[in-house]
C-alpha positions, 0 to 999 in steps of 0.5 A: 821582762826582756832577757839580758843582752848577753849569754854564756855557753861554756860547758864543764871542762873535759879532761883528755890525757892527750892534750898537750901542755905548754910547760912541756915545750918551754926550756928550763930557763923560759923567756921573761915576758915583757911587763905589758902587751896589748895586741887587742888594740889593733882590732877596730871592732870585735862584734857580739857575734851572736853571744847576746842571744845564743850561747856561742861564746866558745865560737865567738872567742875563736873569731875574736882570736882570728881577728886579733892575729889578722889585725896584728900580723897581716894588718887587715880587719878580718870580716867574720860575721855572726852568720859564720860564727853560728854556722860553726856553732851548729857544726860543733854542737848540733845547734839548730837556729830554727828549733824552739821550746817552752824554755827556749831553744833546746839545741842551744846547749853550749860548747865543750872547749876541747870540741871547739879547739878540735874544730878550729884545728880541722876546719875553723871559721871561714877556713881560719884554722890553727896548727896546734893548741896547748893547755897553759897552767891556770895557776901560773901568771908568768906562763899566762903572760908568756903565752899571750906575748908569744902566741898573741892571745889566750883562749880562756874558760871561766866559771864566772861569779854572779857578781860580774854578770852584766846588769844590762846592755853596756853594763859590764863591771870590771873583773876584779872581785875575788871569792869572799865566802859569799855565794855572790862571789863564788865560782859558779859552774852554771856561769861557764863562759869562754873569752880571749885574753888579748893583752895584759899588764901588771894588774891583769889581763885584758879580756875580750867578751860580749863584743867589747873588752873588760879589765880583769885582775890576776887575782880574778884570773886565778880564782875563776879561770878553769881552762886556758889554751894557747894556739899556734896560728899560721898567720901569727907564727910565721917564725918560731917564737923564741923559747918554744920548741915548735917542731917537737910540739907539732910532731907530738900533736900528730902523734896523739891526734887529739880529737 
């Protein structure tokens, strides 16, 4: 039987007291996010970027965010390839594409998102780096909307329920289920996955995953998202976003020296 044409690859979240929080840099009266945004529409083609056969979702997510920023801010389609993504995956995790074993490639172990974010800030895929990153409250829909609007996208870790795993190529169900007490709909730590939120509306975020987009509900987000990060992209943030204290944020990042 052929393997499903998708892989996961997010390892359990690692907490670090040095990780900066978005809420720290918001004023008491934070800006009100617009009803809807769709920054992903500017990207012509996302690409699977190896995540159909390798657990490189955290790096594919970086590439998708880089593509989104370039398409919107610079009006170019960023030519990130699968080979570039796999080289970054190897640099971060030690993945060896030539390794093999009875249960598959033993070096294809997935990625801790904080490790991926640190690499993104220092090196990036094909030198596409971020200036800083902050953690966003997974339980605040308003903060998620605001961060997508101001920073262009969100870098997201989820523990997917079995109910939304693709049955085969092109068979990606909407991410609208919620826990109902059954194992099929429970958050599954073995289904750790990294995606990008490229937009939202009143119903929920637009998710970039496995080379395409899928619509999620805000209820799904609140039930299954366990990591949420906003990134400062030099391409996107040519001017400080209104309501965010970027100067203090970047100064604080240098002080804590995450990673």
